[in-house]
C-alpha positions in Angstrom: -16.7 -33.3 57.4 -17.0 -31.0 54.1 -15.9 -32.3 50.6 -14.2 -29.3 49.1 -14.8 -29.8 44.8 -11.6 -28.5 43.2 -10.9 -28.3 39.5 -7.2 -29.7 39.7 -6.5 -28.8 35.8 -6.8 -30.3 32.2 -10.0 -31.9 33.0 -9.0 -33.1 35.8 -11.1 -32.3 39.1 -12.4 -33.5 42.6 -13.7 -33.7 45.8 -11.7 -33.6 48.3 -11.2 -33.5 52.1 -8.8 -31.3 53.7 -7.8 -30.7 57.3 -5.5 -28.6 58.8 -3.6 -28.2 55.0 -3.5 -31.5 55.1 -5.2 -33.6 51.9 -7.1 -36.8 54.4 -9.2 -37.7 51.3 -10.0 -37.4 47.9 -11.5 -38.9 44.9 -10.7 -37.6 41.7 -12.2 -37.6 38.1 -10.9 -36.6 34.4 -13.9 -35.1 32.3 -14.4 -36.8 28.9 -17.4 -34.8 27.0 -20.1 -35.7 29.3 -18.5 -38.9 31.0 -16.8 -38.8 34.6 -13.8 -40.6 34.7 -13.7 -42.1 38.1 -9.8 -42.8 38.7 -8.5 -42.5 41.7 -10.1 -42.3 45.5 -7.8 -42.1 48.5 -8.9 -42.4 52.5 -5.8 -41.5 54.8 -5.7 -44.0 57.7 -6.7 -41.1 59.9 -10.8 -41.2 58.3 -10.6 -45.1 57.5 -13.6 -47.3 58.9 -15.8 -44.2 58.6 -17.3 -44.3 55.3 -15.2 -41.5 53.6 -14.9 -43.3 50.3 -18.5 -44.3 50.0 -19.4 -40.1 50.9 -17.0 -39.1 48.3 -18.0 -41.2 46.0 -21.9 -39.9 46.8 -20.7 -36.6 46.5 -19.0 -36.9 42.7 -22.5 -39.2 41.9 -24.8 -35.9 43.4 -22.4 -33.8 40.8 -22.9 -36.3 38.3 -26.6 -36.0 38.8 -26.9 -32.3 39.1 -24.7 -31.7 36.0 -26.4 -34.4 33.7 -23.0 -36.8 33.4 -22.2 -40.1 33.2 -19.5 -41.7 35.5 -17.4 -44.8 33.8 -15.1 -46.5 37.1 -11.8 -47.1 36.4 -10.6 -46.8 40.4 -11.2 -49.9 42.4 -12.9 -49.0 45.0 -15.6 -47.2 42.6 -15.5 -50.2 40.2 -16.2 -52.5 43.3 -19.1 -49.5 44.6 -20.9 -49.8 40.9 -20.7 -53.8 41.0 -21.8 -54.1 44.5 -24.6 -51.7 44.2 -27.3 -50.2 42.5 -27.8 -46.8 43.8 -25.6 -45.8 40.9 -27.3 -47.4 38.1 -28.9 -44.1 36.5 -25.4 -42.6 36.2 -23.0 -45.6 34.9 -22.0 -44.9 31.4 
C-alpha cells in the first residue's frame, strides 16, 4: 500500500492512501516553524483493523526525522500513540 505525501496548501501537509480516486486514509499536520502539529488521522472503514493509522503515523514520523522536525500531537490518535509508546520520544515537541 502506497502512502502519498501531499502539500495541501497554507502550510498543511498529509500522507494519504488513495485507491481508485477515493481517499481511504490520511494523517495531516500544519507546519509551524520546525514543528508538525499533528491534527487529524482518518482511516476508512474499508481499511480499519489493518494498522493503517500506525503506518501513516510512522510515515509522518520518518518525514519528521528526515527533515529535523518535531511533532506535537493534537489529534486523539496521535496523542494516544505518543502516550503508549516511546518510539516517538526523539521527535516529540
